[in-house]
C-alpha positions in Angstrom: -6.4 -2.3 -13.9 -6.2 -2.5 -17.6 -7.2 -0.3 -20.4 -9.2 -2.4 -22.9 -9.4 -1.9 -26.8 -11.2 -5.2 -27.8 -8.8 -7.1 -30.0 -6.6 -4.2 -31.3 -2.9 -4.2 -30.5 -1.8 -1.6 -28.0 -0.2 1.5 -29.4 1.4 3.3 -26.5 2.3 6.5 -28.7 -1.2 7.6 -29.1 -2.8 10.5 -27.2 -4.9 9.7 -24.2 -8.3 10.3 -25.7 -8.2 7.0 -27.5 -8.9 5.1 -24.3 -12.5 3.9 -24.0 -12.4 2.5 -20.5 -10.7 1.1 -17.5 -11.1 -2.7 -16.9 -10.4 -4.7 -13.8 -8.9 -4.3 -10.5 -5.9 -5.9 -8.9 -4.6 -7.3 -5.7 -6.3 -5.1 -3.0 -8.5 -2.9 -5.3 -12.0 -2.4 -4.2 -15.0 -0.2 -5.2 -13.8 2.7 -3.2 -10.4 2.7 -5.0 -12.1 2.5 -8.3 -14.5 5.5 -7.5 -11.5 7.4 -6.4 -9.4 6.8 -9.6 -12.3 7.6 -11.9 -12.4 11.3 -11.3 -8.7 11.7 -12.0 -8.8 9.9 -15.4 -9.5 12.6 -17.9 -10.8 12.5 -21.6 -13.2 9.8 -20.8 -10.8 7.3 -19.7 -13.1 5.8 -17.2 -16.2 5.0 -19.1 -16.2 1.4 -18.1 -15.2 0.0 -14.7 -15.2 -3.5 -13.4 -13.7 -5.1 -10.4 -12.2 -8.5 -9.7 -9.8 -9.9 -7.2 -6.9 -12.1 -7.8 -6.5 -15.5 -6.0 -5.2 -15.5 -2.4 -2.4 -17.7 -3.3 0.8 -15.8 -4.4 1.6 -18.2 -7.1 -1.9 -17.9 -8.6 -1.6 -14.2 -8.4 1.6 -14.3 -10.5 0.0 -16.6 -13.1 -2.9 -14.2 -13.3 -0.7 -11.1 -13.9 1.5 -13.1 -16.4 -1.0 -14.9 -18.4 -4.0 -12.6 -18.4 -2.9 -9.0 -17.7 0.6 -8.5 -18.7 0.4 -10.5 -22.0 -3.2 -9.9 -22.9 -3.0 -8.0 -26.2 -6.4 -6.3 -25.7 -5.0 -4.3 -22.7 -2.9 -1.2 -23.0 -1.8 -0.7 -19.5 -2.0 -2.3 -16.0 -2.4 -0.8 -12.6 -1.3 -3.1 -9.6 -2.5 -1.9 -6.3 -1.5 -3.3 -2.8 1.9 -4.4 -1.6 2.2 -8.0 -2.7 1.3 -7.6 -6.4 3.5 -4.5 -6.9 6.6 -6.2 -5.3 6.2 -9.1 -7.8 5.9 -6.9 -11.0 8.6 -4.5 -9.7 11.1 -7.4 -9.7 9.6 -9.3 -12.8 11.2 -7.3 -15.7 10.3 -7.9 -19.3 7.0 -6.1 -18.9 5.1 -6.3 -22.2 3.0 -3.1 -21.5 3.2 -0.1 -19.2 2.6 -1.0 -15.5 1.8 1.5 -12.5 2.3 -0.4 -9.3 1.5 1.1 -5.9 2.5 0.8 -3.3 6.2 -0.3 -3.1 7.6 -0.6 0.4 11.3 0.4 0.7 12.5 -0.4 -3.0 16.1 -1.2 -2.0 15.1 -3.8 0.7 12.4 -5.1 -1.7 15.1 -5.5 -4.4 13.1 -3.5 -6.9 14.9 -1.4 -9.5 15.6 2.2 -8.6 18.1 4.7 -9.9 18.6 8.6 -9.6 18.2 10.7 -12.6 18.4 14.4 -13.3 15.4 16.1 -15.0 14.2 19.5 -15.9 11.9 21.0 -13.0 8.4 21.2 -14.5 7.2 24.8 -15.0 10.4 26.2 -13.7 14.0 26.8 -14.7 16.8 24.4 -13.5 17.0 20.7 -12.9 16.3 18.3 -10.0 17.5 14.8 -9.0 14.6 12.2 -8.7 14.5 8.5 -8.2 12.9 6.6 -11.0 12.6 2.8 -11.9 14.8 3.1 -15.0 13.0 0.0 -16.3 11.1 0.0 -19.5 7.3 0.0 -18.9 7.6 0.1 -15.1 6.3 2.9 -13.0 5.7 2.5 -9.3 4.9 4.6 -6.2 7.3 4.0 -3.3 7.2 4.7 0.3 10.0 4.1 2.7 8.2 3.6 5.9 10.1 4.4 9.1 8.4 1.8 11.3 10.9 2.1 14.2 10.2 5.9 14.5 6.5 5.1 14.2 6.5 2.5 16.9 8.6 4.9 19.1 5.6 7.5 18.9 3.1 4.7 20.0 5.3 3.8 22.9 5.0 7.3 24.1 1.2 6.6 24.4 1.6 3.4 26.3 4.8 1.5 27.0 5.4 -2.1 25.6 8.3 -4.1 24.4 6.7 -7.1 22.8 4.9 -6.2 19.7 3.0 -8.3 17.1 2.8 -6.7 13.6 -0.2 -8.1 11.6 0.4 -8.1 7.8 -1.7 -9.3 4.9 -1.0 -13.0 4.1 1.5 -13.3 1.2 3.6 -10.3 2.4 6.5 -12.4 3.8 6.8 -14.5 0.8 6.6 -11.6 -1.6 9.1 -9.6 0.4 11.2 -12.0 2.5 13.9 -9.4 3.5 11.5 -6.7 4.8 10.4 -8.4 8.0 13.9 -9.3 9.3 15.1 -5.7 8.5 12.3 -4.2 10.4 12.7 -6.6 13.3 16.3 -5.7 13.6 15.5 -1.9 13.6 13.0 -2.5 16.4 15.4 -4.7 18.5 17.8 -1.8 18.6 15.0 0.3 20.2 14.1 -2.4 22.8 11.2 -3.8 21.0 10.8 -7.5 20.2 8.6 -7.7 17.0 6.8 -10.8 15.6 5.3 -10.7 12.4 1.9 -12.5 12.0 0.3 -13.1 8.5 -3.5 -12.5 8.4 -6.0 -14.3 6.2 -9.8 -13.7 6.3 -10.5 -15.0 9.8 -10.3 -12.8 12.9 -10.5 -15.8 15.3 -7.5 -17.5 13.5 -5.5 -14.4 13.8 -6.5 -13.9 17.4 -5.2 -17.5 18.2 -1.9 -16.9 16.3 -1.0 -13.9 18.6 1.1 -15.1 21.4 -0.3 -14.6 25.0 2.8 -12.5 26.0 2.3 -9.8 23.3 1.7 -6.2 24.8 0.8 -4.3 21.7 -0.4 -5.0 18.2 0.4 -3.0 15.1 -2.2 -3.5 12.2 -1.0 -3.1 8.7 -3.4 -2.7 5.8 -5.7 -5.7 5.7 -8.2 -5.3 2.9 -8.9 -9.1 2.6 -10.9 -8.7 6.0 -14.5 -7.9 5.9 -15.6 -5.0 8.1 -17.3 -7.4 10.6 -14.0 -9.6 10.8 -11.9 -6.4 11.4 -14.0 -5.2 14.1 -14.1 -8.8 15.5 -10.2 -8.7 15.5 -9.9 -5.4 17.2 -12.5 -6.1 19.8 -10.8 -9.4 20.5 -7.5 -7.7 21.0 -9.1 -5.1 23.2 -10.9 -7.9 25.3 -7.2 -9.0 26.0 -6.4 -5.5 27.0 -3.9 -5.2 24.1 -3.4 -1.8 22.7 -3.7 -1.5 19.0 -2.1 0.9 16.4 -2.9 1.2 12.8 -0.1 1.5 10.2 -2.8 2.2 7.6 -4.7 5.4 8.8 -7.3 7.3 10.7 -10.2 5.3 9.4 -9.1 2.4 11.5 -9.1 4.7 14.6 -12.6 5.6 13.9 -13.3 1.8 13.9 -12.0 1.4 17.4 -8.1 1.0 17.0 -6.3 3.1 19.7 -4.1 5.3 17.5 -2.6 5.9 14.2 0.0 8.5 12.6 -1.5 8.1 9.1 -4.0 10.4 7.8 -6.9 9.5 5.3 -5.9 11.9 2.8 -2.8 9.9 2.0 -5.1 7.3 0.3 -6.6 10.1 -1.9 -3.1 11.4 -2.8 -1.9 7.9 -3.6 -4.8 7.1 -5.9 -4.4 10.6 -7.6 -0.7 9.9 -8.0 -1.4 6.5 -9.7 -4.0 8.1 -12.1 -1.6 10.8 -13.0 1.2 8.5 -13.7 -1.2 6.6 -16.0 -2.2 9.7 -17.6 1.5 10.7 -18.3 2.3 7.3 -19.7 -0.8 7.5 -22.1 0.6 11.0 -23.3 3.9 9.4 -24.3 6.0 9.8 -21.2 8.3 6.6 -20.7 7.0 4.8 -17.5 10.8 4.3 -16.6 11.3 8.2 -16.1 8.4 9.0 -13.9 9.4 9.7 -10.2 8.7 7.0 -7.7 9.0 8.8 -4.2 5.7 9.4 -2.4 5.7 11.3 0.8 3.2 10.2 3.5 1.6 13.0 5.7 1.4 12.2 9.4 -0.9 13.5 12.2 -1.4 11.5 15.4 -4.9 10.4 16.0 -6.1 8.8 19.3 -9.4 7.1 19.9 -10.0 8.3 23.6 -12.9 5.9 24.0 -10.7 3.0 23.3 -8.0 4.5 25.5 -10.4 4.7 28.5 -11.5 1.0 27.7 -7.8 -0.1 27.8 -6.9 2.0 30.9 -4.5 4.0 28.7 -3.7 7.5 29.9 -2.0 9.4 27.2 0.4 12.3 28.6 -0.5 15.9 28.1 2.3 16.2 25.6 1.0 13.4 23.5 -2.6 14.8 23.8 -1.4 18.2 22.6 0.2 16.5 19.4 -2.9 14.6 18.6 
């Protein structure tokens, strides 16, 4: 998302009330995300909203970010949402304007700059140590997901050892070290994980899932239409494969068996992005903004799906859900 000023050169020292609008949407941004961001942008920062998507090809996304959004003199700031785009801008360096990227998965493994700084505690006496990007014009929101612990919870619902993890196409290319690290962690717990990239077709995804897979974990897949997502979930359940969402409760309401993530996390994330942008426009260096973002958890189980799959969660699991 860029802040547009026509042909005027950006001046990042001005107060936030100069910004007439928000322009664009990157990577996985959709209408819902735009509407969520808008209420948090104060002083008329969101008078104009437009949405577009980057090309599916990772190389084309990079060219788009470089040529249009990061170098365009009519834009004062850029918001990059998703997991693929943020990983690229996080490692790019030489950012011509402030960038707020969300969400970055495990900065160390993703090889995205991060450092610890001490700062005054806002509104209180004393100091605190926070992790920041330390890179000029770069602010991002990071989440170090403990997938091994999450999968262990799902194995308490129904046992499995062979797992397929469905990820948005391009993630493996953008974060080549992430999959092997997670696979190694899961192997130590007795789970064999296979990562399968997902495009826009449920049928193609179903064909790519090996016959011996015993469970499927679904990452965020905004490129799938609602109809294709439901087709994917139904196809997995027709094969009696339990499904778990790494994205949130919304997927459980759409038929997925279970998830640990809560819907409020998305609202908190969008608010955090908007507040980071607001801080930057007030003159706070992007490099100094804290990057860590805590994900709230609450186990949610779709009992209709459980009955369909013949899954009978234990009493202890049901009391937690």
